[in-house]
C-alpha positions as protocol buffer text, in pm:
chain_id: "A"
residue {
  index: 1
  type: UNK
  ca { x: -4876 y: 16566 z: -3551 }
}
residue {
  index: 2
  type: UNK
  ca { x: -4527 y: 16690 z: -3647 }
}
residue {
  index: 3
  type: UNK
  ca { x: -4247 y: 16436 z: -3648 }
}
residue {
  index: 4
  type: UNK
  ca { x: -3996 y: 16700 z: -3538 }
}
residue {
  index: 5
  type: UNK
  ca { x: -4046 y: 17035 z: -3363 }
}
residue {
  index: 6
  type: UNK
  ca { x: -3797 y: 17304 z: -3256 }
}
residue {
  index: 7
  type: UNK
  ca { x: -3933 y: 17580 z: -3034 }
}
residue {
  index: 8
  type: UNK
  ca { x: -3699 y: 17878 z: -2992 }
}
residue {
  index: 9
  type: UNK
  ca { x: -3399 y: 17647 z: -2964 }
}
residue {
  index: 10
  type: UNK
  ca { x: -3058 y: 17794 z: -2884 }
}
residue {
  index: 11
  type: UNK
  ca { x: -2736 y: 17597 z: -2849 }
}
residue {
  index: 12
  type: UNK
  ca { x: -2415 y: 17755 z: -2723 }
}
residue {
  index: 13
  type: UNK
  ca { x: -2067 y: 17607 z: -2689 }
}
residue {
  index: 14
  type: UNK
  ca { x: -1905 y: 17840 z: -2441 }
}
residue {
  index: 15
  type: UNK
  ca { x: -1906 y: 18178 z: -2611 }
}
residue {
  index: 16
  type: UNK
  ca { x: -2000 y: 18035 z: -2951 }
}
residue {
  index: 17
  type: UNK
  ca { x: -2368 y: 18030 z: -3050 }
}
residue {
  index: 18
  type: UNK
  ca { x: -2426 y: 17737 z: -3288 }
}
residue {
  index: 19
  type: UNK
  ca { x: -2807 y: 17776 z: -3303 }
}
residue {
  index: 20
  type: UNK
  ca { x: -2989 y: 18096 z: -3219 }
}
residue {
  index: 21
  type: UNK
  ca { x: -3362 y: 18083 z: -3142 }
}
residue {
  index: 22
  type: UNK
  ca { x: -3454 y: 17832 z: -3412 }
}
residue {
  index: 23
  type: UNK
  ca { x: -3820 y: 17735 z: -3449 }
}
residue {
  index: 24
  type: UNK
  ca { x: -3934 y: 17490 z: -3715 }
}
residue {
  index: 25
  type: UNK
  ca { x: -4154 y: 17187 z: -3774 }
}
residue {
  index: 26
  type: UNK
  ca { x: -4115 y: 16880 z: -3995 }
}
residue {
  index: 27
  type: UNK
  ca { x: -4435 y: 16700 z: -4088 }
}
residue {
  index: 28
  type: UNK
  ca { x: -4480 y: 16329 z: -4167 }
}
residue {
  index: 29
  type: UNK
  ca { x: -4423 y: 16214 z: -4523 }
}
residue {
  index: 30
  type: UNK
  ca { x: -4181 y: 16497 z: -4608 }
}
residue {
  index: 31
  type: UNK
  ca { x: -3825 y: 16488 z: -4738 }
}
residue {
  index: 32
  type: UNK
  ca { x: -3656 y: 16805 z: -4617 }
}
residue {
  index: 33
  type: UNK
  ca { x: -3326 y: 16954 z: -4728 }
}
residue {
  index: 34
  type: UNK
  ca { x: -3128 y: 17112 z: -4443 }
}
residue {
  index: 35
  type: UNK
  ca { x: -2905 y: 17357 z: -4627 }
}
residue {
  index: 36
  type: UNK
  ca { x: -2645 y: 17612 z: -4529 }
}
residue {
  index: 37
  type: UNK
  ca { x: -2274 y: 17692 z: -4554 }
}
residue {
  index: 38
  type: UNK
  ca { x: -2012 y: 17535 z: -4328 }
}
residue {
  index: 39
  type: UNK
  ca { x: -2059 y: 17646 z: -3968 }
}
residue {
  index: 40
  type: UNK
  ca { x: -2426 y: 17732 z: -4010 }
}
residue {
  index: 41
  type: UNK
  ca { x: -2542 y: 17488 z: -3739 }
}
residue {
  index: 42
  type: UNK
  ca { x: -2673 y: 17197 z: -3950 }
}
residue {
  index: 43
  type: UNK
  ca { x: -2489 y: 16916 z: -3767 }
}
residue {
  index: 44
  type: UNK
  ca { x: -2572 y: 17070 z: -3429 }
}
residue {
  index: 45
  type: UNK
  ca { x: -2940 y: 17079 z: -3523 }
}
residue {
  index: 46
  type: UNK
  ca { x: -2934 y: 16710 z: -3616 }
}
residue {
  index: 47
  type: UNK
  ca { x: -2743 y: 16604 z: -3304 }
}
residue {
  index: 48
  type: UNK
  ca { x: -2992 y: 16788 z: -3085 }
}
residue {
  index: 49
  type: UNK
  ca { x: -3277 y: 16593 z: -3244 }
}
residue {
  index: 50
  type: UNK
  ca { x: -3096 y: 16267 z: -3166 }
}
residue {
  index: 51
  type: UNK
  ca { x: -3036 y: 16360 z: -2804 }
}
residue {
  index: 52
  type: UNK
  ca { x: -2659 y: 16363 z: -2856 }
}
residue {
  index: 53
  type: UNK
  ca { x: -2658 y: 16728 z: -2749 }
}
residue {
  index: 54
  type: UNK
  ca { x: -2878 y: 16921 z: -2507 }
}
residue {
  index: 55
  type: UNK
  ca { x: -3013 y: 17265 z: -2603 }
}
residue {
  index: 56
  type: UNK
  ca { x: -2904 y: 17565 z: -2400 }
}
residue {
  index: 57
  type: UNK
  ca { x: -3263 y: 17688 z: -2414 }
}
residue {
  index: 58
  type: UNK
  ca { x: -3585 y: 17609 z: -2596 }
}
residue {
  index: 59
  type: UNK
  ca { x: -3767 y: 17281 z: -2655 }
}
residue {
  index: 60
  type: UNK
  ca { x: -3730 y: 16997 z: -2907 }
}
residue {
  index: 61
  type: UNK
  ca { x: -3989 y: 16725 z: -2963 }
}
residue {
  index: 62
  type: UNK
  ca { x: -3950 y: 16407 z: -3169 }
}
residue {
  index: 63
  type: UNK
  ca { x: -4291 y: 16246 z: -3221 }
}
residue {
  index: 64
  type: UNK
  ca { x: -4404 y: 16445 z: -2913 }
}
residue {
  index: 65
  type: UNK
  ca { x: -4118 y: 16301 z: -2703 }
}
residue {
  index: 66
  type: UNK
  ca { x: -3806 y: 16472 z: -2569 }
}
residue {
  index: 67
  type: UNK
  ca { x: -3488 y: 16371 z: -2758 }
}
residue {
  index: 68
  type: UNK
  ca { x: -3271 y: 16120 z: -2578 }
}
residue {
  index: 69
  type: UNK
  ca { x: -3558 y: 15932 z: -2418 }
}
residue {
  index: 70
  type: UNK
  ca { x: -3599 y: 15561 z: -2501 }
}
residue {
  index: 71
  type: UNK
  ca { x: -3924 y: 15646 z: -2682 }
}
residue {
  index: 72
  type: UNK
  ca { x: -3757 y: 15905 z: -2909 }
}
residue {
  index: 73
  type: UNK
  ca { x: -3450 y: 15687 z: -2973 }
}
residue {
  index: 74
  type: UNK
  ca { x: -3683 y: 15418 z: -3107 }
}
residue {
  index: 75
  type: UNK
  ca { x: -3821 y: 15666 z: -3361 }
}
residue {
  index: 76
  type: UNK
  ca { x: -3496 y: 15815 z: -3498 }
}
residue {
  index: 77
  type: UNK
  ca { x: -3249 y: 15666 z: -3745 }
}
residue {
  index: 78
  type: UNK
  ca { x: -2938 y: 15887 z: -3762 }
}
residue {
  index: 79
  type: UNK
  ca { x: -2656 y: 15891 z: -4014 }
}
residue {
  index: 80
  type: UNK
  ca { x: -2363 y: 16089 z: -3870 }
}
residue {
  index: 81
  type: UNK
  ca { x: -2119 y: 16273 z: -4092 }
}
residue {
  index: 82
  type: UNK
  ca { x: -1835 y: 16049 z: -3968 }
}
residue {
  index: 83
  type: UNK
  ca { x: -1819 y: 15670 z: -3950 }
}
residue {
  index: 84
  type: UNK
  ca { x: -1975 y: 15547 z: -3626 }
}
residue {
  index: 85
  type: UNK
  ca { x: -1950 y: 15166 z: -3642 }
}
residue {
  index: 86
  type: UNK
  ca { x: -1668 y: 14938 z: -3515 }
}
residue {
  index: 87
  type: UNK
  ca { x: -1402 y: 14895 z: -3784 }
}
residue {
  index: 88
  type: UNK
  ca { x: -1332 y: 14532 z: -3689 }
}
residue {
  index: 89
  type: UNK
  ca { x: -1684 y: 14420 z: -3781 }
}
residue {
  index: 90
  type: UNK
  ca { x: -1782 y: 14277 z: -4117 }
}
residue {
  index: 91
  type: UNK
  ca { x: -2082 y: 14404 z: -4309 }
}
residue {
  index: 92
  type: UNK
  ca { x: -2261 y: 14079 z: -4216 }
}
residue {
  index: 93
  type: UNK
  ca { x: -2186 y: 14126 z: -3846 }
}
residue {
  index: 94
  type: UNK
  ca { x: -2314 y: 14484 z: -3864 }
}
residue {
  index: 95
  type: UNK
  ca { x: -2643 y: 14370 z: -4013 }
}
residue {
  index: 96
  type: UNK
  ca { x: -2688 y: 14116 z: -3732 }
}
residue {
  index: 97
  type: UNK
  ca { x: -2582 y: 14376 z: -3473 }
}
residue {
  index: 98
  type: UNK
  ca { x: -2844 y: 14623 z: -3598 }
}
residue {
  index: 99
  type: UNK
  ca { x: -3103 y: 14344 z: -3610 }
}
residue {
  index: 100
  type: UNK
  ca { x: -3038 y: 14269 z: -3241 }
}
residue {
  index: 101
  type: UNK
  ca { x: -3026 y: 14634 z: -3139 }
}
residue {
  index: 102
  type: UNK
  ca { x: -3324 y: 14781 z: -3329 }
}
residue {
  index: 103
  type: UNK
  ca { x: -3666 y: 14618 z: -3325 }
}
residue {
  index: 104
  type: UNK
  ca { x: -3761 y: 14796 z: -3650 }
}
residue {
  index: 105
  type: UNK
  ca { x: -3453 y: 14681 z: -3847 }
}
residue {
  index: 106
  type: UNK
  ca { x: -3545 y: 14515 z: -4179 }
}
residue {
  index: 107
  type: UNK
  ca { x: -3272 y: 14261 z: -4245 }
}
residue {
  index: 108
  type: UNK
  ca { x: -3407 y: 14166 z: -4590 }
}
residue {
  index: 109
  type: UNK
  ca { x: -3379 y: 14529 z: -4703 }
}
residue {
  index: 110
  type: UNK
  ca { x: -3018 y: 14549 z: -4583 }
}
residue {
  index: 111
  type: UNK
  ca { x: -2916 y: 14229 z: -4764 }
}
residue {
  index: 112
  type: UNK
  ca { x: -3080 y: 14349 z: -5086 }
}
residue {
  index: 113
  type: UNK
  ca { x: -2897 y: 14683 z: -5079 }
}
residue {
  index: 114
  type: UNK
  ca { x: -2562 y: 14518 z: -5003 }
}
residue {
  index: 115
  type: UNK
  ca { x: -2620 y: 14291 z: -5303 }
}
residue {
  index: 116
  type: UNK
  ca { x: -2727 y: 14580 z: -5529 }
}
residue {
  index: 117
  type: UNK
  ca { x: -2407 y: 14768 z: -5447 }
}
residue {
  index: 118
  type: UNK
  ca { x: -2185 y: 14455 z: -5479 }
}
residue {
  index: 119
  type: UNK
  ca { x: -2059 y: 14483 z: -5122 }
}
residue {
  index: 120
  type: UNK
  ca { x: -1910 y: 14160 z: -4987 }
}
residue {
  index: 121
  type: UNK
  ca { x: -2080 y: 14082 z: -4651 }
}
residue {
  index: 122
  type: UNK
  ca { x: -1752 y: 13924 z: -4530 }
}
residue {
  index: 123
  type: UNK
  ca { x: -1558 y: 14249 z: -4578 }
}
residue {
  index: 124
  type: UNK
  ca { x: -1447 y: 14420 z: -4259 }
}
residue {
  index: 125
  type: UNK
  ca { x: -1508 y: 14791 z: -4219 }
}
residue {
  index: 126
  type: UNK
  ca { x: -1134 y: 14860 z: -4190 }
}
residue {
  index: 127
  type: UNK
  ca { x: -1082 y: 14690 z: -4528 }
}
residue {
  index: 128
  type: UNK
  ca { x: -1344 y: 14900 z: -4705 }
}
residue {
  index: 129
  type: UNK
  ca { x: -1279 y: 15212 z: -4910 }
}
residue {
  index: 130
  type: UNK
  ca { x: -1417 y: 15539 z: -4772 }
}
residue {
  index: 131
  type: UNK
  ca { x: -1703 y: 15529 z: -5021 }
}
residue {
  index: 132
  type: UNK
  ca { x: -1794 y: 15170 z: -4934 }
}
residue {
  index: 133
  type: UNK
  ca { x: -1795 y: 15248 z: -4562 }
}
residue {
  index: 134
  type: UNK
  ca { x: -2034 y: 15534 z: -4627 }
}
residue {
  index: 135
  type: UNK
  ca { x: -2260 y: 15308 z: -4833 }
}
residue {
  index: 136
  type: UNK
  ca { x: -2270 y: 15043 z: -4559 }
}
residue {
  index: 137
  type: UNK
  ca { x: -2353 y: 15296 z: -4291 }
}
residue {
  index: 138
  type: UNK
  ca { x: -2634 y: 15444 z: -4503 }
}
residue {
  index: 139
  type: UNK
  ca { x: -2770 y: 15093 z: -4573 }
}
residue {
  index: 140
  type: UNK
  ca { x: -2788 y: 15027 z: -4199 }
}
residue {
  index: 141
  type: UNK
  ca { x: -2964 y: 15356 z: -4133 }
}
residue {
  index: 142
  type: UNK
  ca { x: -3219 y: 15322 z: -4417 }
}
residue {
  index: 143
  type: UNK
  ca { x: -3297 y: 14959 z: -4331 }
}
residue {
  index: 144
  type: UNK
  ca { x: -3478 y: 15072 z: -4019 }
}
residue {
  index: 145
  type: UNK
  ca { x: -3852 y: 15144 z: -4026 }
}
residue {
  index: 146
  type: UNK
  ca { x: -3809 y: 15464 z: -3826 }
}
residue {
  index: 147
  type: UNK
  ca { x: -4033 y: 15770 z: -3808 }
}
residue {
  index: 148
  type: UNK
  ca { x: -3751 y: 16023 z: -3852 }
}
residue {
  index: 149
  type: UNK
  ca { x: -3437 y: 15978 z: -4061 }
}
residue {
  index: 150
  type: UNK
  ca { x: -3160 y: 16232 z: -4001 }
}
residue {
  index: 151
  type: UNK
  ca { x: -2891 y: 16211 z: -4270 }
}
residue {
  index: 152
  type: UNK
  ca { x: -2577 y: 16422 z: -4234 }
}
residue {
  index: 153
  type: UNK
  ca { x: -2401 y: 16442 z: -4573 }
}
residue {
  index: 154
  type: UNK
  ca { x: -2518 y: 16099 z: -4695 }
}
residue {
  index: 155
  type: UNK
  ca { x: -2375 y: 16130 z: -5048 }
}
residue {
  index: 156
  type: UNK
  ca { x: -2061 y: 16335 z: -4998 }
}
residue {
  index: 157
  type: UNK
  ca { x: -1801 y: 16063 z: -5057 }
}
residue {
  index: 158
  type: UNK
  ca { x: -1951 y: 15844 z: -5329 }
}
residue {
  index: 159
  type: UNK
  ca { x: -1936 y: 15845 z: -5708 }
}
residue {
  index: 160
  type: UNK
  ca { x: -2224 y: 15991 z: -5916 }
}
residue {
  index: 161
  type: UNK
  ca { x: -2366 y: 15651 z: -6019 }
}
residue {
  index: 162
  type: UNK
  ca { x: -2376 y: 15530 z: -5660 }
}
residue {
  index: 163
  type: UNK
  ca { x: -2517 y: 15868 z: -5558 }
}
residue {
  index: 164
  type: UNK
  ca { x: -2817 y: 15810 z: -5783 }
}
residue {
  index: 165
  type: UNK
  ca { x: -2872 y: 15466 z: -5632 }
}
residue {
  index: 166
  type: UNK
  ca { x: -2848 y: 15602 z: -5279 }
}
residue {
  index: 167
  type: UNK
  ca { x: -3099 y: 15878 z: -5349 }
}
residue {
  index: 168
  type: UNK
  ca { x: -3345 y: 15632 z: -5503 }
}
residue {
  index: 169
  type: UNK
  ca { x: -3288 y: 15406 z: -5202 }
}
residue {
  index: 170
  type: UNK
  ca { x: -3379 y: 15688 z: -4965 }
}
residue {
  index: 171
  type: UNK
  ca { x: -3708 y: 15736 z: -5149 }
}
residue {
  index: 172
  type: UNK
  ca { x: -3786 y: 15365 z: -5171 }
}
residue {
  index: 173
  type: UNK
  ca { x: -3700 y: 15261 z: -4818 }
}
residue {
  index: 174
  type: UNK
  ca { x: -3845 y: 15516 z: -4582 }
}
residue {
  index: 175
  type: UNK
  ca { x: -4185 y: 15481 z: -4423 }
}
residue {
  index: 176
  type: UNK
  ca { x: -4432 y: 15714 z: -4606 }
}
residue {
  index: 177
  type: UNK
  ca { x: -4557 y: 15827 z: -4265 }
}
residue {
  index: 178
  type: UNK
  ca { x: -4202 y: 15916 z: -4162 }
}
residue {
  index: 179
  type: UNK
  ca { x: -3990 y: 16219 z: -4244 }
}
residue {
  index: 180
  type: UNK
  ca { x: -3638 y: 16250 z: -4381 }
}
residue {
  index: 181
  type: UNK
  ca { x: -3405 y: 16543 z: -4311 }
}
residue {
  index: 182
  type: UNK
  ca { x: -3098 y: 16554 z: -4537 }
}
residue {
  index: 183
  type: UNK
  ca { x: -2810 y: 16786 z: -4461 }
}
residue {
  index: 184
  type: UNK
  ca { x: -2593 y: 16829 z: -4771 }
}
residue {
  index: 185
  type: UNK
  ca { x: -2385 y: 17065 z: -4982 }
}
residue {
  index: 186
  type: UNK
  ca { x: -2473 y: 16874 z: -5303 }
}
residue {
  index: 187
  type: UNK
  ca { x: -2799 y: 17059 z: -5353 }
}
residue {
  index: 188
  type: UNK
  ca { x: -2839 y: 16998 z: -5726 }
}
residue {
  index: 189
  type: UNK
  ca { x: -2815 y: 16622 z: -5668 }
}
residue {
  index: 190
  type: UNK
  ca { x: -3081 y: 16603 z: -5395 }
}
residue {
  index: 191
  type: UNK
  ca { x: -3315 y: 16879 z: -5515 }
}
residue {
  index: 192
  type: UNK
  ca { x: -3534 y: 16640 z: -5711 }
}
residue {
  index: 193
  type: UNK
  ca { x: -3609 y: 16449 z: -5386 }
}
residue {
  index: 194
  type: UNK
  ca { x: -3704 y: 16743 z: -5171 }
}
residue {
  index: 195
  type: UNK
  ca { x: -4052 y: 16847 z: -5066 }
}
residue {
  index: 196
  type: UNK
  ca { x: -3926 y: 17127 z: -4844 }
}
residue {
  index: 197
  type: UNK
  ca { x: -3606 y: 17317 z: -4766 }
}
residue {
  index: 198
  type: UNK
  ca { x: -3464 y: 17476 z: -4453 }
}
residue {
  index: 199
  type: UNK
  ca { x: -3189 y: 17738 z: -4491 }
}
residue {
  index: 200
  type: UNK
  ca { x: -2961 y: 17802 z: -4194 }
}
residue {
  index: 201
  type: UNK
  ca { x: -2706 y: 18081 z: -4171 }
}
residue {
  index: 202
  type: UNK
  ca { x: -2491 y: 18160 z: -3867 }
}
residue {
  index: 203
  type: UNK
  ca { x: -2716 y: 17944 z: -3651 }
}
residue {
  index: 204
  type: UNK
  ca { x: -3033 y: 18126 z: -3752 }
}
residue {
  index: 205
  type: UNK
  ca { x: -3329 y: 18006 z: -3959 }
}
residue {
  index: 206
  type: UNK
  ca { x: -3326 y: 18206 z: -4282 }
}
residue {
  index: 207
  type: UNK
  ca { x: -3600 y: 18019 z: -4467 }
}
residue {
  index: 208
  type: UNK
  ca { x: -3836 y: 17721 z: -4440 }
}
residue {
  index: 209
  type: UNK
  ca { x: -4048 y: 17666 z: -4748 }
}
residue {
  index: 210
  type: UNK
  ca { x: -4208 y: 17415 z: -4981 }
}
residue {
  index: 211
  type: UNK
  ca { x: -3984 y: 17353 z: -5282 }
}
residue {
  index: 212
  type: UNK
  ca { x: -4264 y: 17395 z: -5538 }
}
residue {
  index: 213
  type: UNK
  ca { x: -4369 y: 17722 z: -5378 }
}
residue {
  index: 214
  type: UNK
  ca { x: -4011 y: 17850 z: -5390 }
}
residue {
  index: 215
  type: UNK
  ca { x: -3974 y: 17768 z: -5759 }
}
residue {
  index: 216
  type: UNK
  ca { x: -4305 y: 17939 z: -5835 }
}
residue {
  index: 217
  type: UNK
  ca { x: -4236 y: 18251 z: -5632 }
}
residue {
  index: 218
  type: UNK
  ca { x: -3864 y: 18292 z: -5708 }
}
residue {
  index: 219
  type: UNK
  ca { x: -3853 y: 18148 z: -6058 }
}
residue {
  index: 220
  type: UNK
  ca { x: -3534 y: 17957 z: -5986 }
}
residue {
  index: 221
  type: UNK
  ca { x: -3412 y: 17621 z: -5861 }
}
residue {
  index: 222
  type: UNK
  ca { x: -3327 y: 17557 z: -5496 }
}
residue {
  index: 223
  type: UNK
  ca { x: -2960 y: 17536 z: -5594 }
}
residue {
  index: 224
  type: UNK
  ca { x: -2975 y: 17875 z: -5767 }
}
residue {
  index: 225
  type: UNK
  ca { x: -3162 y: 18031 z: -5475 }
}
residue {
  index: 226
  type: UNK
  ca { x: -2908 y: 17889 z: -5229 }
}
residue {
  index: 227
  type: UNK
  ca { x: -2624 y: 18050 z: -5428 }
}
residue {
  index: 228
  type: UNK
  ca { x: -2812 y: 18378 z: -5428 }
}
residue {
  index: 229
  type: UNK
  ca { x: -2889 y: 18378 z: -5054 }
}
residue {
  index: 230
  type: UNK
  ca { x: -2544 y: 18260 z: -4944 }
}
residue {
  index: 231
  type: UNK
  ca { x: -2320 y: 18426 z: -5202 }
}
residue {
  index: 232
  type: UNK
  ca { x: -1990 y: 18553 z: -5061 }
}
């Protein structure tokens, strides 16, 4: 059973079409790169899966449930592009807050990642650097035992060493029966993680393919193919 399904999904904002008849499936156990230039519809696609937006037409299913229902919310762990936690809270308070709010939150995993990244649990969000805030938010998201992880630019604001740790953390901490969808512009950094890629352009699905199949058929990396498909 697919973890995520889009069936002819269109999303319009007034006269602007953000997604145009998109159909795709994401299977369990897959790490999928959601790739496309700015304005291609990546964030809209992720927000629709979370139930934060409603499609203009078409159908979306998360573990066979409509997005936004209590059942689907319990299956999805979402990392937004912008910070979405109260800035007065400490890292410790956030861990306890997530523990209370999500039945699948693994507090031991969160503490271990905070320790690995030398983040003081007593530090308030407003006192953190941009990179540290992003690390804390990702720790909270990946400490859940969800069925679908939706990560919008998870490594955009951190240094290369931390980036490597975050990517290894994504691999180590998600449920093997779950799926991960990563929206990013840093394709070369995440390519080694990916089982599959989805290319979006102007709200339309350009490509959905297995990474190994792409390399075999095209004779190039995902990063090189992306530059070829989306060259100005």
